[in-house]
Short mmCIF file of the C-alpha atoms (twelve columns), coordinates in Angstrom:
data_MODEL
# 
_entry.id   MODEL 
# 
loop_
_atom_site.group_PDB 
_atom_site.id 
_atom_site.type_symbol 
_atom_site.label_atom_id 
_atom_site.label_alt_id 
_atom_site.label_comp_id 
_atom_site.label_asym_id 
_atom_site.label_seq_id 
_atom_site.Cartn_x 
_atom_site.Cartn_y 
_atom_site.Cartn_z 
_atom_site.pdbx_PDB_model_num 
ATOM 1   C CA . MET A 1   130.577 -98.759  219.883 1 
ATOM 2   C CA . VAL A 2   129.766 -101.515 222.308 1 
ATOM 3   C CA . VAL A 3   126.236 -101.058 223.587 1 
ATOM 4   C CA . LEU A 4   125.290 -102.197 227.104 1 
ATOM 5   C CA . SER A 5   121.669 -103.003 227.773 1 
ATOM 6   C CA . ALA A 6   120.170 -101.481 230.878 1 
ATOM 7   C CA . VAL A 7   119.116 -103.756 233.721 1 
ATOM 8   C CA . ALA A 8   117.659 -103.344 237.179 1 
ATOM 9   C CA . VAL A 9   116.574 -105.959 239.693 1 
ATOM 10  C CA . ALA A 10  114.172 -106.409 242.569 1 
ATOM 11  C CA . GLN A 11  116.062 -105.835 245.838 1 
ATOM 12  C CA . SER A 12  115.684 -103.802 248.995 1 
ATOM 13  C CA . PRO A 13  117.004 -100.211 249.076 1 
ATOM 14  C CA . ILE A 14  120.720 -100.081 249.670 1 
ATOM 15  C CA . LYS A 15  122.930 -98.017  252.004 1 
ATOM 16  C CA . SER A 16  126.256 -99.135  250.449 1 
ATOM 17  C CA . ALA A 17  127.267 -100.818 247.244 1 
ATOM 18  C CA . TRP A 18  129.983 -101.169 244.631 1 
ATOM 19  C CA . TRP A 19  130.004 -98.759  241.680 1 
ATOM 20  C CA . VAL A 20  131.724 -100.061 238.571 1 
ATOM 21  C CA . PHE A 21  132.660 -98.023  235.546 1 
ATOM 22  C CA . LEU A 22  133.243 -100.171 232.465 1 
ATOM 23  C CA . VAL A 23  135.963 -98.338  230.673 1 
ATOM 24  C CA . LYS A 24  137.668 -98.731  227.297 1 
ATOM 25  C CA . GLY A 25  140.351 -101.386 227.333 1 
ATOM 26  C CA . GLU A 26  143.285 -102.235 225.136 1 
ATOM 27  C CA . GLY A 27  141.972 -105.561 223.886 1 
ATOM 28  C CA . PRO A 28  141.144 -106.027 220.161 1 
ATOM 29  C CA . ARG A 29  137.522 -105.975 219.096 1 
ATOM 30  C CA . PRO A 30  136.355 -108.926 216.960 1 
ATOM 31  C CA . ALA A 31  136.287 -108.050 213.242 1 
ATOM 32  C CA . ALA A 32  133.231 -110.134 212.417 1 
ATOM 33  C CA . ASP A 33  129.727 -108.857 213.236 1 
ATOM 34  C CA . LYS A 34  128.646 -112.370 214.301 1 
ATOM 35  C CA . ALA A 35  131.492 -112.640 216.785 1 
ATOM 36  C CA . LEU A 36  130.566 -109.204 218.243 1 
ATOM 37  C CA . GLU A 37  126.917 -110.263 218.498 1 
ATOM 38  C CA . GLU A 38  127.887 -113.386 220.382 1 
ATOM 39  C CA . MET A 39  130.028 -111.372 222.789 1 
ATOM 40  C CA . GLN A 40  127.169 -108.928 223.347 1 
ATOM 41  C CA . SER A 41  124.815 -111.826 224.039 1 
ATOM 42  C CA . ALA A 42  127.203 -113.297 226.589 1 
ATOM 43  C CA . HIS A 43  127.713 -109.837 228.136 1 
ATOM 44  C CA . ILE A 44  123.989 -109.413 228.627 1 
ATOM 45  C CA . GLY A 45  123.625 -113.021 229.721 1 
ATOM 46  C CA . ASN A 46  126.073 -112.303 232.549 1 
ATOM 47  C CA . PHE A 47  123.936 -109.363 233.691 1 
ATOM 48  C CA . LYS A 48  120.970 -111.697 233.691 1 
ATOM 49  C CA . ARG A 49  122.875 -114.197 235.819 1 
ATOM 50  C CA . LEU A 50  123.731 -111.503 238.332 1 
ATOM 51  C CA . PHE A 51  120.088 -110.401 238.198 1 
ATOM 52  C CA . GLY A 52  119.077 -113.922 239.157 1 
ATOM 53  C CA . GLU A 53  121.576 -114.044 241.971 1 
ATOM 54  C CA . LYS A 54  120.308 -110.699 243.298 1 
ATOM 55  C CA . LYS A 55  123.776 -109.147 243.153 1 
ATOM 56  C CA . LEU A 56  123.053 -106.482 240.522 1 
ATOM 57  C CA . ILE A 57  121.057 -103.292 241.221 1 
ATOM 58  C CA . ALA A 58  121.443 -101.539 237.900 1 
ATOM 59  C CA . ALA A 59  123.561 -101.358 234.723 1 
ATOM 60  C CA . GLY A 60  123.498 -99.271  231.645 1 
ATOM 61  C CA . PRO A 61  125.534 -97.497  228.954 1 
ATOM 62  C CA . VAL A 62  126.821 -93.919  229.117 1 
ATOM 63  C CA . GLN A 63  127.617 -91.493  226.304 1 
ATOM 64  C CA . ASP A 64  131.025 -90.278  227.412 1 
ATOM 65  C CA . PRO A 65  132.296 -87.662  224.941 1 
ATOM 66  C CA . THR A 66  135.842 -89.002  225.479 1 
ATOM 67  C CA . GLN A 67  134.553 -92.580  224.675 1 
ATOM 68  C CA . PHE A 68  136.529 -93.872  227.616 1 
ATOM 69  C CA . LYS A 69  133.727 -94.659  230.021 1 
ATOM 70  C CA . ARG A 70  131.325 -97.127  228.394 1 
ATOM 71  C CA . GLY A 71  128.832 -97.981  231.121 1 
ATOM 72  C CA . ILE A 72  128.077 -98.397  234.784 1 
ATOM 73  C CA . VAL A 73  127.171 -101.369 236.928 1 
ATOM 74  C CA . VAL A 74  125.971 -101.197 240.547 1 
ATOM 75  C CA . LEU A 75  126.485 -104.331 242.601 1 
ATOM 76  C CA . THR A 76  125.729 -105.375 246.174 1 
ATOM 77  C CA . VAL A 77  128.434 -107.935 246.984 1 
ATOM 78  C CA . LYS A 78  130.749 -108.181 249.962 1 
ATOM 79  C CA . ASP A 79  134.120 -107.112 248.599 1 
ATOM 80  C CA . ALA A 80  136.112 -106.026 245.549 1 
ATOM 81  C CA . ASP A 81  137.267 -109.563 244.823 1 
ATOM 82  C CA . GLU A 82  133.650 -110.643 244.435 1 
ATOM 83  C CA . VAL A 83  133.013 -107.669 242.139 1 
ATOM 84  C CA . THR A 84  135.833 -109.006 239.881 1 
ATOM 85  C CA . LYS A 85  134.337 -112.500 239.995 1 
ATOM 86  C CA . CYS A 86  130.977 -111.116 238.884 1 
ATOM 87  C CA . PHE A 87  132.586 -110.279 235.516 1 
ATOM 88  C CA . GLY A 88  134.289 -113.660 235.079 1 
ATOM 89  C CA . PRO A 89  131.935 -114.759 232.288 1 
ATOM 90  C CA . ASP A 90  131.860 -111.318 230.610 1 
ATOM 91  C CA . PRO A 91  133.782 -111.648 227.326 1 
ATOM 92  C CA . TYR A 92  134.330 -107.876 226.968 1 
ATOM 93  C CA . VAL A 93  136.122 -107.814 230.346 1 
ATOM 94  C CA . GLN A 94  137.936 -111.068 229.872 1 
ATOM 95  C CA . GLY A 95  139.113 -109.938 226.458 1 
ATOM 96  C CA . LYS A 96  140.139 -106.558 227.906 1 
ATOM 97  C CA . ILE A 97  137.898 -104.746 225.457 1 
ATOM 98  C CA . MET A 98  136.536 -103.143 228.593 1 
ATOM 99  C CA . ASN A 99  138.241 -102.828 231.982 1 
ATOM 100 C CA . LEU A 100 136.805 -102.266 235.447 1 
ATOM 101 C CA . GLU A 101 137.041 -99.142  237.651 1 
ATOM 102 C CA . VAL A 102 135.647 -100.371 240.994 1 
ATOM 103 C CA . THR A 103 134.624 -98.045  243.818 1 
ATOM 104 C CA . ALA A 104 132.926 -98.751  247.127 1 
ATOM 105 C CA . ILE A 105 130.143 -96.177  247.675 1 
ATOM 106 C CA . SER A 106 127.855 -94.988  250.415 1 
ATOM 107 C CA . VAL A 107 124.355 -93.871  249.410 1 
ATOM 108 C CA . ASP A 108 123.820 -90.310  250.638 1 
ATOM 109 C CA . TYR A 109 120.431 -89.505  249.119 1 
ATOM 110 C CA . GLY A 110 117.646 -91.215  247.200 1 
ATOM 111 C CA . ARG A 111 117.682 -94.634  245.643 1 
ATOM 112 C CA . ILE A 112 117.664 -96.664  242.480 1 
ATOM 113 C CA . GLU A 113 114.212 -98.151  242.050 1 
ATOM 114 C CA . THR A 114 114.104 -101.909 242.263 1 
ATOM 115 C CA . LYS A 115 110.394 -102.524 241.890 1 
ATOM 116 C CA . SER A 116 107.822 -101.521 239.239 1 
ATOM 117 C CA . ILE A 117 110.443 -101.186 236.542 1 
ATOM 118 C CA . ASP A 118 110.454 -102.340 232.947 1 
ATOM 119 C CA . PRO A 119 113.762 -104.226 232.377 1 
ATOM 120 C CA . ASN A 120 112.903 -104.593 228.665 1 
ATOM 121 C CA . ALA A 121 112.784 -100.838 228.053 1 
ATOM 122 C CA . ILE A 122 115.372 -98.167  228.672 1 
ATOM 123 C CA . GLU A 123 115.197 -94.407  229.096 1 
ATOM 124 C CA . GLU A 124 117.765 -91.627  228.871 1 
ATOM 125 C CA . ASP A 125 118.745 -89.987  232.136 1 
ATOM 126 C CA . ARG A 126 121.796 -88.053  233.310 1 
ATOM 127 C CA . LEU A 127 124.903 -89.076  235.260 1 
ATOM 128 C CA . VAL A 128 127.027 -86.515  237.080 1 
ATOM 129 C CA . ILE A 129 130.505 -87.464  238.189 1 
ATOM 130 C CA . PHE A 130 132.178 -85.342  240.876 1 
ATOM 131 C CA . THR A 131 135.983 -85.366  241.036 1 
ATOM 132 C CA . GLY A 132 138.513 -83.579  243.185 1 
ATOM 133 C CA . GLU A 133 141.318 -84.029  245.640 1 
ATOM 134 C CA . SER A 134 139.056 -84.165  248.715 1 
ATOM 135 C CA . ARG A 135 135.597 -83.513  250.073 1 
ATOM 136 C CA . GLY A 136 136.581 -80.288  251.691 1 
ATOM 137 C CA . ASP A 137 135.910 -79.638  255.364 1 
ATOM 138 C CA . LYS A 138 132.994 -81.064  257.354 1 
ATOM 139 C CA . MET A 139 130.966 -77.905  256.909 1 
ATOM 140 C CA . ALA A 140 131.356 -77.890  253.117 1 
ATOM 141 C CA . TRP A 141 130.314 -81.583  253.048 1 
ATOM 142 C CA . LYS A 142 127.275 -80.827  255.243 1 
ATOM 143 C CA . PHE A 143 126.195 -78.042  252.877 1 
ATOM 144 C CA . HIS A 144 126.671 -80.310  249.877 1 
ATOM 145 C CA . LEU A 145 124.309 -82.912  251.342 1 
ATOM 146 C CA . ALA A 146 121.810 -80.231  252.372 1 
ATOM 147 C CA . HIS A 147 121.872 -78.867  248.820 1 
ATOM 148 C CA . ALA A 148 121.091 -82.342  247.437 1 
ATOM 149 C CA . LYS A 149 118.159 -82.857  249.763 1 
ATOM 150 C CA . GLN A 150 116.677 -79.357  249.510 1 
ATOM 151 C CA . ASP A 151 117.219 -78.532  245.868 1 
ATOM 152 C CA . GLY A 152 117.761 -81.840  244.075 1 
ATOM 153 C CA . LYS A 153 114.124 -82.690  243.635 1 
ATOM 154 C CA . SER A 154 113.385 -79.850  241.186 1 
ATOM 155 C CA . ALA A 155 116.272 -81.070  238.972 1 
ATOM 156 C CA . GLY A 156 115.157 -84.704  239.063 1 
ATOM 157 C CA . LEU A 157 117.874 -85.983  241.415 1 
ATOM 158 C CA . SER A 158 117.115 -89.623  242.220 1 
ATOM 159 C CA . PHE A 159 120.415 -90.964  243.573 1 
ATOM 160 C CA . LEU A 160 123.535 -89.527  245.160 1 
ATOM 161 C CA . ALA A 161 126.412 -91.620  246.462 1 
ATOM 162 C CA . SER A 162 129.912 -90.821  247.672 1 
ATOM 163 C CA . SER A 163 133.101 -92.789  247.191 1 
ATOM 164 C CA . LYS A 164 134.521 -94.419  250.272 1 
ATOM 165 C CA . ASP A 165 138.118 -93.819  249.097 1 
ATOM 166 C CA . GLY A 166 137.979 -90.923  246.574 1 
ATOM 167 C CA . LYS A 167 140.142 -92.852  244.109 1 
ATOM 168 C CA . ASN A 168 138.074 -92.839  240.945 1 
ATOM 169 C CA . PHE A 169 135.657 -90.005  241.910 1 
ATOM 170 C CA . GLN A 170 134.364 -88.262  244.967 1 
ATOM 171 C CA . ALA A 171 130.647 -88.717  244.277 1 
ATOM 172 C CA . VAL A 172 128.177 -89.741  241.587 1 
ATOM 173 C CA . ALA A 173 124.589 -88.563  241.038 1 
ATOM 174 C CA . LEU A 174 121.837 -89.940  238.804 1 
ATOM 175 C CA . PHE A 175 119.071 -87.607  237.571 1 
ATOM 176 C CA . ARG A 176 115.750 -88.834  236.281 1 
ATOM 177 C CA . GLY A 177 115.189 -87.450  232.768 1 
ATOM 178 C CA . LYS A 178 117.353 -85.065  230.841 1 
ATOM 179 C CA . ASP A 179 116.495 -81.490  231.888 1 
ATOM 180 C CA . ASP A 180 120.014 -80.280  231.338 1 
ATOM 181 C CA . GLU A 181 119.328 -76.708  232.216 1 
ATOM 182 C CA . ALA A 182 117.904 -77.614  235.663 1 
ATOM 183 C CA . ILE A 183 120.622 -80.179  236.316 1 
ATOM 184 C CA . GLN A 184 123.353 -77.719  235.365 1 
ATOM 185 C CA . SER A 185 121.875 -75.114  237.653 1 
ATOM 186 C CA . TRP A 186 121.875 -77.645  240.492 1 
ATOM 187 C CA . ILE A 187 125.520 -78.538  239.749 1 
ATOM 188 C CA . ASP A 188 126.573 -74.866  239.613 1 
ATOM 189 C CA . ASN A 189 125.004 -74.240  243.030 1 
ATOM 190 C CA . ASP A 190 126.562 -77.258  244.711 1 
ATOM 191 C CA . PRO A 191 128.778 -75.762  247.480 1 
ATOM 192 C CA . LEU A 192 131.701 -78.025  246.689 1 
ATOM 193 C CA . VAL A 193 131.557 -77.113  243.009 1 
ATOM 194 C CA . LYS A 194 131.064 -73.390  243.646 1 
ATOM 195 C CA . SER A 195 134.108 -73.340  245.901 1 
ATOM 196 C CA . GLY A 196 136.271 -75.097  243.292 1 
ATOM 197 C CA . ILE A 197 136.918 -78.130  245.457 1 
ATOM 198 C CA . TRP A 198 135.093 -80.396  243.022 1 
ATOM 199 C CA . LYS A 199 134.672 -80.535  239.249 1 
ATOM 200 C CA . ALA A 200 131.407 -81.956  237.892 1 
ATOM 201 C CA . THR A 201 130.991 -83.793  234.581 1 
ATOM 202 C CA . LYS A 202 127.528 -84.445  233.234 1 
ATOM 203 C CA . ILE A 203 126.922 -87.178  230.628 1 
ATOM 204 C CA . PRO A 204 123.915 -89.058  229.179 1 
ATOM 205 C CA . GLN A 205 123.130 -92.308  230.905 1 
ATOM 206 C CA . TRP A 206 120.586 -95.052  230.004 1 
ATOM 207 C CA . LEU A 207 118.894 -97.250  232.651 1 
ATOM 208 C CA . ALA A 208 115.894 -99.506  232.813 1 
ATOM 209 C CA . LYS A 209 112.607 -97.557  232.524 1 
ATOM 210 C CA . GLY A 210 111.516 -96.510  235.954 1 
ATOM 211 C CA . ALA A 211 114.837 -97.274  237.654 1 
ATOM 212 C CA . LEU A 212 115.232 -93.619  238.775 1 
ATOM 213 C CA . PRO A 213 112.186 -92.661  240.875 1 
ATOM 214 C CA . GLU A 214 110.897 -89.270  241.972 1 
ATOM 215 C CA . ILE A 215 112.034 -88.816  245.571 1 
ATOM 216 C CA . PRO A 216 109.392 -87.369  247.930 1 
# 
């Protein structure tokens, strides 16, 4: 398994960004441990470069039971072409060991912390991916957002964003910690999930320590 180190950077809170799923590709993995270590080093080095250029908000691995999704990256760049360019030096992407699923997002609730974090330590959190054919009607969407704001805090909801095109997902949520019972209860009571419009998938996610704050 390719392990992605978690990173977060010091930037202002965001209203929109690019969400990238790093997914399993068809390229061959190097057979030698040393070659894999070198690729991993270059992979992390590219994150550090993006950190220095203030383009990267957060990145970290996920534990997808299907082993298809390998990690996430959140970028603040102007367009999808620049997202692709950000991964130019990444040997996993260039070697097609991992591919990119790129989605423009709007931040609906909360934030990813960009100050007072420890980029050298990671902690386990939870990622929820909402999929479906649509967002439902305006009233269902309004109730979905109200549910996030009113009931998300008790489950540790730190960040909720919606896709601008619905291509790869409809929304993603990041929960601080791993209180699976509380998170599942929040998911089950989401109006769009209860109505069957959306399906929610919850998986372990690792980010830099302190990246997911408690929202007042």
